[in-house]
N, C-alpha and C positions, 0 to 999 in steps of 0.2 A: 100776104104780108104788106106789100106795097100799098094795097088799097086801104088797109087799116091805118098805115102811117099817114097816108094822104087825108083820111078822115080826121085823124087827130090834129093834123096841121090846120085843117079847115075849122075845126072846133076852136083852136087857139086864135085864129083870125077873126072868127065871129065874136069871141069874147073880147078881143082887142077893139074891134070896131063897133061893138054894141049892137050887133045884128041879132036881135032876139028870135026872129022867126027862123033864121038859118040855124041858130044854136039849138033850138028846140027840135028841129028836124034831125040834126046830127045826133043829139042825145037819144031820140026815139029810134034811130037806126043802129044804136049800139056803141056810139062813141064813148070813150073812157074819160070821165071827168076827173080822174086821179092822175092823168097823164102829165109828165114833165117834158117840155120841149128841149131842144138842144142847148138852150141857155139856162135850163134849170128852173123854168117858170111853169106853173100850172095855169090852166084856163082861168081859175079863180083869181090868181095873182094878176093876170093880165087885165081882167075885168076891173079889179080893184084899183090898179095903177091908173086906169083910164076913167075911173069914176062912174062906171056903168052899174048903178045900184040894182036895176032890174035884172041884169045878167048875173050879178052876184047872188041875188035871191034864187034865181032859177038853178044855178049851179049848186048852191047849198042844198036846195030841195032835192036835187038829183044825186046827192051824196058826195059832193066835192069836199075834200078834207080842209077844214078851216085853219088847221094848225100845221099844214105842210110848210116846209122851209126851203127857201131858195139857197143857192150856193153861198150867198153872203149872210145866211141865217136870218132872213127877213120873211115874214108871213104875209098873206094877203092883207091882214089887218094893219101891218106895219106900213105897207104901201099906201093904203087908203088914209091912214093917219098922217103920214109924212107929207102927202100931197094935198091934204085938206079936203078930201072927198067925204064929207060928213055923212051923207045918206048911206054910202057903201060901208063906211066905218061903223055906223050904228047897227047895221044888219050883222056885220061880222062880230061886233062886240057882244050883241045879244046872243048870237049863235054860240060864241065861246063860253059865255056865262052859263047858258043852258046845258051845254055839253059837259062842262066841268061840274056842274051841280049833280048831273046824272052819272057821268062816267069817271070824271077826275083823271083825265089822260095826261096832264102835264106834270103837276107837282105832288100828286097824291101817291099813296102806296096801297098795296092790297092787304097786307097783314097789319094788325094793330101795333105790334112791336117789331120794328125792322131790325135787320142784322146790323145796319149802320150804327144805330144807337148803341147796341150792346158792344159792338167792336170798338167804338170810340171810347167807351168808359173803361174798357179793359186794356187799351193801348197806352203807351207812353206818349206824352206830349212834350214839345220843346219850347222853351221860353226865350225870347229875345226882347230887346228894347221896343221894337215896333210891331211884334206879332207873336201869336201862339200858333204853332203848327202841330198837326196830328202826325201819326206815323207814316202817312202817305203823302207828306209834303203839301197837304191842303191846309189853308189858313182857317183856324178856329175863330180868331178875332185879330183885327189889325188896327194900328194906331190911327190910320186915316179916318176911322169911324168916330174919333173923339168929338168933333163938333156935333155930330148926329146924336151921340150919347148925352151930350150936354143939353141938347134941345129936348130929348126924351125926358131927362131928369127934371128939367124946368116944368114940363107938362104934368108929370105925375106928382110933382111936389107942390103944385099950384094951390092945393087946398090944405097943405101942411099935414099935421097929424101923423098917421101911421102908414109906412110905405113898405111895399114888398117888391123885391127884384128876384126873378127866376133866371139864373144863369150869370155867374160872376165873370167868367172869362178873364180879361185883363184888368177888371175892376174899373173900367172907364166910367160906366154909368153910376156905379156905387160911389166913386170919388165925387162925382158931380152931385149926387143925391145928398151926400154928407154936407155939402156947402149950404144946403137949405135947412139944415138942423131939424130933421124930422124927430118927432117924439120917440118913435121906434123905427128901426130900419132892419127888416128881415131879409136875409139873403139865402136863397136856395141854390146849392151847387152840388152836382152829381159826380164830377170827376175827382178821383182821390188825389191826384197830383196837384190839381188846381186848388182843391180844398186845403191840402197841406201847405201850399205856398201862401194862400191868403191868410191862414192862421199864423204862419211864421212872420208875415209882414205886419202883424198887429191888428188885423181886422177883428179878431175874436176878443180883443181887449178894449174895444171902443164901447163906451157906456151905453149908447143907444142901439148897438148892433146885436142882432141875434142871427147866428149862422145855423142853417139847417142842412145837414149833409144827406144827400140822397137824390134819387130821381123825383121830380115833382109829383109824378103819379103815385109814388109810394109814401110821400111825406105829407100829403094833403091833410090828414087828421091832425097834424101838428101845427097847422096854420090857423090864423084867426081871420079877422076882417080888417080891411085896409082902406085908407083914403086915396091911395095911389098905388097902382100896380104896373110893373114893367116886365115883359116876357121876352127872353132872348136866349134860346137854347141852341146847342150844336148837335148834329147827328140825328136830328129828328125831321119829320116831314110835315106837310100841310095838315094831315089828319091829326097830328099831335097838337098843333096849334088850335085846330078846330075843337079837339077834345078839351083843351084847357079852357076855351071860351065857354064850354058848357058849365064850368064851375064858377064863372064870374059872378052870377047872381048870389052865390054863397060867400065869395071872397071879397067882393068890392062893395063898400058901403054905398047907400043911395047918394047920388051926387058926386061920387068918387070919379077919378080919372084913370083910365086904362090905356096903355100903349104897348106896342111890340115892335121888335126890329122887323122892318118891312122889306125883307130880302127876297120876297116871293118872285121867282122867275126873273132874277136880276140881270139876266143876260139877253133878254128880249123885251123891247119896250111895249109891244102890243100885249104879249102874254102877261106882262107886269100889270098893265091896265085891267086886263080881264080879272086877275086875282085881287087887285085892289077893290074892284067892284063886287067881286064874289064875297070877299071877307066882310065888306060893308053890309051886304045883304044878309049874311048869316048872323052878324052881330045885331042888325036891326030886328031880326026874328027873335032875338033874345032880350030885346028891349033897350038896345044901345044905339045911339047915333054916332057916326064916325066922320070926323073932319080929316081930310088929307092935306097936310101943309107942305107945299113944294119947297125943297131945299136944294140949291144947286151944289153939285159935288164934283163937277168936271175938273175944276182947277186943282183939286187935291188928289187926283188919280192919274198921275203920269205913269209911264211904263215902268219907271224905276221902282214904283211902289210894289209891283208884282214880281220883282226879281226873286227867283227861287221858289215862287209859289206855283203849285201845279195847276190850280184852277182859279180863274178870275171869277169870283162869286158875284161881283157887281161890275157891270159894264155900261150903265146908263148915266146920262148927264144930270138927271134930277132924281132926288130921293123924296118920296112922299111919306111924311111923318104922320102916322095915325094918332089922332086924339079922340078917345071914345068915352062917352058919358051916357048915363041913363037918359032915355028920351024925355021923361018928365022934367028932368033938371035942365035939359038943353033947350027946351022950348021957350 
């Protein structure tokens, strides 16, 4: 046992120092590349922290987990990104993208319709001035998102015409969309209490507004084609977003603008970058280019914002707003 522990410590030293020959010898002798040292770091994290790109590659090839987290919830990619080790970062980013394309280990789900989605639609939600909460004290939507929603609205309304929003929530993005006076403004909302509340507050009476009640998956036949589309649902997974994207060629007019709430992996900066790149690649395969516009959000996210909220769904300093358009139109 002591010999195995010593071997693991030597592996961590070789990763830290960039000793490729020693590292390969230790791996060949059976050293465990998934090992965490007493500080909670893997050999891959240590190699990334020190910018040893060749060691990073060797460890990845030997099966080191690219998405393992330190006690402070940082991955090897976070260390490489934060310390400016570009070569190591690129290797880890490409590894992450390929792994998620094949396995989807971070933000995807195994089943097409998850229990979370169904449970949310059946549960009561509570409304306050600055948030909507589900039955488990998790935030469905919060007022701090207002500047982001205004930016999303500006993007999807840039071509005027007919606009679709999937997911009403607090109505932040829809209120912003109305300021641009779209010819028609279609809103899809699946939660019965949210639907009831939006009707009671006058949304159903607006001349250019059409409300479609139900899960977007079920109401697709009721939808038309649009110049701008925004997507922001709660209680769904990456696979649901990915499935919605398959319908974009039918829903979005040529030259139209599409955007979505980019909350993918909002608790880890590197995983967020992986998913930004992943969704951009998947949209590109459907014929769309994606611009990611950085918006600083640190100043509007003090600790008081999360008071009473069970899960901080966003913990990063910068929000990357996606603006997607057909490739022919964006060239």
